[in-house]
C-alpha positions as CSV (number, residue, x, y, z in Angstrom):
1,M,-15.4,101.0,53.3
2,T,-11.9,99.8,53.1
3,K,-9.7,99.1,56.1
4,I,-6.6,101.1,56.5
5,S,-3.8,98.7,57.4
6,R,-0.4,99.6,58.7
7,K,2.6,98.0,57.3
8,K,4.2,95.7,59.8
9,G,7.9,96.4,59.8
10,M,10.7,95.2,62.0
11,H,10.6,96.3,65.6
12,H,13.6,98.1,67.1
13,I,15.0,99.1,70.5
14,G,16.5,102.5,70.6
15,I,19.2,103.8,72.9
16,E,20.5,107.4,72.5
17,R,24.1,107.9,71.5
18,R,24.6,110.2,74.4
19,T,23.5,107.4,76.7
20,L,26.1,105.1,75.2
21,K,28.8,107.7,76.0
22,M,27.7,108.3,79.6
23,K,29.8,106.9,82.4
24,Q,26.8,105.3,84.0
25,W,26.2,103.2,80.9
26,R,29.9,102.4,80.3
27,S,30.3,101.3,83.9
28,L,27.5,98.6,83.5
29,S,28.6,95.0,83.2
30,A,27.9,93.2,79.9
31,G,25.1,91.2,81.6
32,A,23.4,94.3,82.8
33,K,23.5,95.9,79.4
34,I,22.1,92.7,77.8
35,F,19.3,92.5,80.4
36,Y,18.4,96.2,80.0
37,I,18.2,95.8,76.2
38,H,15.9,92.8,76.5
39,L,13.8,94.5,79.2
40,K,13.5,97.6,77.0
41,G,12.4,95.3,74.1
42,R,9.4,94.3,76.1
43,Y,8.4,97.9,76.7
44,N,5.6,98.9,74.3
45,G,5.0,102.6,75.3
46,G,2.2,101.9,77.7
47,N,3.3,99.1,80.0
48,N,6.0,100.8,82.0
49,G,5.8,99.5,85.6
50,E,4.3,96.2,84.2
51,I,7.2,94.9,82.2
52,R,7.9,91.3,82.8
53,L,11.0,89.4,81.9
54,S,11.3,85.9,83.2
55,Y,14.5,83.9,83.8
56,R,13.1,81.3,81.4
57,A,12.9,84.0,78.6
58,M,16.6,84.8,79.2
59,R,17.6,81.1,79.2
60,D,19.0,81.2,75.6
61,V,20.5,84.6,75.6
62,K,24.3,84.4,75.4
63,G,26.0,86.4,78.2
64,C,22.9,86.6,80.4
65,S,21.4,83.1,80.7
66,N,22.6,82.1,84.2
67,P,20.1,82.9,87.0
68,R,22.9,84.4,89.1
69,T,24.0,86.7,86.2
70,I,20.4,87.8,85.7
71,S,20.0,88.6,89.4
72,R,23.2,90.5,89.5
73,A,22.3,92.4,86.3
74,S,18.9,93.4,87.8
75,K,20.4,94.6,91.0
76,E,23.1,96.6,89.2
77,L,20.5,98.3,87.0
78,Q,18.4,99.2,90.1
79,K,21.4,100.5,91.9
80,K,22.4,102.7,89.0
81,E,18.7,103.8,88.6
82,F,18.1,102.5,85.1
83,I,15.2,100.4,86.3
84,E,12.9,99.8,89.3
85,I,11.1,96.8,90.5
86,T,7.4,97.8,90.9
87,E,6.3,94.4,92.2
88,R,8.4,91.5,93.3
89,G,7.7,88.0,92.1
90,G,9.6,84.9,93.1
91,L,9.5,81.2,93.4
92,Y,6.1,79.8,92.6
93,R,4.7,83.3,92.1
94,H,4.6,85.5,89.1
95,N,7.6,87.3,87.7
96,N,9.0,90.6,88.8
97,Y,7.4,93.7,87.3
98,Y,9.9,96.2,86.1
99,K,9.8,99.9,85.3
100,L,12.2,101.8,83.1
101,T,13.2,105.0,84.8
102,F,14.3,106.9,81.7
103,K,16.8,108.7,83.9
104,Y,19.7,108.3,81.4
105,D,18.0,107.0,78.3
106,L,15.0,109.1,77.1
107,Y,14.5,107.2,73.9
108,G,11.1,105.6,73.9
109,C,9.9,107.6,76.9
110,E,6.1,107.7,77.0
111,S,5.9,111.4,78.0
112,D,7.4,114.5,76.3
113,Y,7.1,116.0,79.8
114,L,10.0,113.9,81.0
115,I,12.1,115.0,78.1
116,S,11.4,118.7,78.6
117,K,11.9,118.4,82.4
118,H,15.3,116.7,81.8
119,R,16.4,119.4,79.3
120,D,15.3,122.2,81.6
121,K,17.3,120.7,84.5
122,N,20.4,120.5,82.3
123,K,20.1,124.2,81.3
124,Q,20.3,125.4,84.9
């Protein structure tokens, strides 16, 4: 019996066009947008609520490498409800665990239920 192998292509991170046009997205700072894209890049479809992104991993990312910038970006994304912190880390402990809320960006959402719920809400 032969093994069926999948072609390994390039990975991508999707953000809907309607999200890019929303005032919530447009009002985010550049650092917050960069942090969100890198956070979403760590999402694999089944690890929501357990996504980790360390300051060290962001060290070489232009525009979001300073620890203060990362902290401000995380707080801004939480305030605007793009992400939630499910478990806090800190000095000498593990990293924060993040959850994507999919409130504004449904691309990559693990459940069609959330998409249909969002569409039904907009029809009313």
